[in-house]
N, C-alpha and C positions, 0 to 999 in steps of 0.2 A: 675486537672480535667482530668481523662486516657484516653487518645486518644484509639481509635474503628481501629481495618484496617482489612476491609472486606475482606473476603476470597474468591480467583477467584479459577478457574481451576488448577489442577497441572500445573506448568511450560509448556512450550513449548519443552523443552528437556525431561522431562522424557514423554513425549505424545511420541514423536518423537523414541525415545529409544524402549520402547513400539511398533510403529509400525515396524520399521526392524526389533523385535527380532521373531513378530508374521509373515512380509513376509517373514523370514529368514528359520520359520519353514515351513511356507509351501513351498518355493524355496526348501528346503532338501528331502519331502518327502511327499507324500497325503495316506494317510489313506486307507487300505485295501479295508475293508467295514465301513460305519460307527458306534462308539462303539466299534469297532475291537479291541484289543490289540494287534493290526499289523499296521506292516509297509509293504509298495510296494516301488517299486526305480522311483526315477522322472527322471529319463533319466540322459543322459550324457550331461552338457553344452558343446557349440562345442570349449569356451575358458577357458580352467581352471585357475580360481583365487581365490585371498586370501583376505581378508579385503574388500569385497565391497559392497555398499548399496544393499541393496534388498526393493523394494517396492510393496504393492498390491494395482492394479488400481482398476479405477472403474468398468471395464468390466469384474473383475476376473482376469487378467494376474498379473504374477508377471514380475516384472521388474529388475532385476540384474544389475548393472554399475559401470564400475569403479574397481578398485581390485590393486595386482601385480601377476605376474607371475616369474618363475624360470627367464624368459629372461627380465624381469625390469614388466612397466605397463601395465596393461590392457585397453587402454582409450576408449571403446568398452559396447554396451551392449547388452542384451539377454534380451528374453522374455520368458517366461514358462509358459503355455496353460494348465491348470489344467485337459479342457477335451479332450485333446487330448494326450497328458500323455505326452507334446512333448515341446523342445526346438528352438527357433529363432534367428537368428542373432537381436538386433533390430537397430534400428536409420539407416532407408535407405538415409535420408537427413538431415545436410551428414552423413557419416557412423562409425564418428569417433568422439568424445566430443571432446570439442575445448583444453579442459585442463587434461593430465594423472592424476587421481591421487588416494590415497587408506585413505583409514580409514577417508574419509569422511561421511555427514548423510545426508540425501538425506527424505525427507518429498514430501508427498503429498500434494495437494493446494486443494481447493473447486472445481475449474475450471477444474480439474483434471491433469492439468498437475504435474508434476514429481520436484520438487527445490532439484538440489544437489550441497550439498557447504562445504568449509572447504578441509578438509584433507590434507595430507602430499606430494607433489612431487617434482623430483628431488633436496632432501635432506630438506627440507625446507616445515614450514609449509604457508597454501593456504592460501590466504583467498578470492579467485573467488570461482564467482558461474554458473550454467547453468541450464538450463530449459529444459524437454525434455518434449514434445507434442504429446501422443500417436493416436491423429487424426490426423496428421501429419507423426509421424513413423518419427518427426526427435527432433534436438539437434539444440534451437537458437539459430544463429550468427549473429552479426552484432548490429542493433536498440536493437534486439525484443532480445539479452542476456542481465541477469538482472545485477546490478551494483556489484561492492566488496563491499563484507565487509568491515565496517570500521575497524577491528582484524580475525589478521589470526586466523584460528580454524585446531584441527584437534582430531578423538575418540571422536566425541559427546559431545565436551564441547563447 
């Protein structure tokens, strides 16, 4: 007898990649007019960064976190507000992420918090994870910090 496997929703990884891609597009530019064939600048971020995460928050803002810069890592985050077309430094408590990372993955959780996990830091692949809370505008520390993953991961793996 042939066994049947129930097909579920697409794997979480595919959904995460789609969410990051969507958030990256929103963070990069905002349509000038709905349905128009043109784009307008979304302004300049406070800190230039390569390979960050971008997550569309429930409040409509976009959290851009981590990444690399010419001088090294960017352990900071910024918030893009599409209504004011402006950027503000994110996470006032504590101001920086606990771990410097780029090529990390980020996911918006059902409770509105953002999980940033894995990535590359100091020439090694990371197993650590961090949790951003938009209500407090802070990164979790101590006992509130999520546990490490069982296997290090980078580049959305």
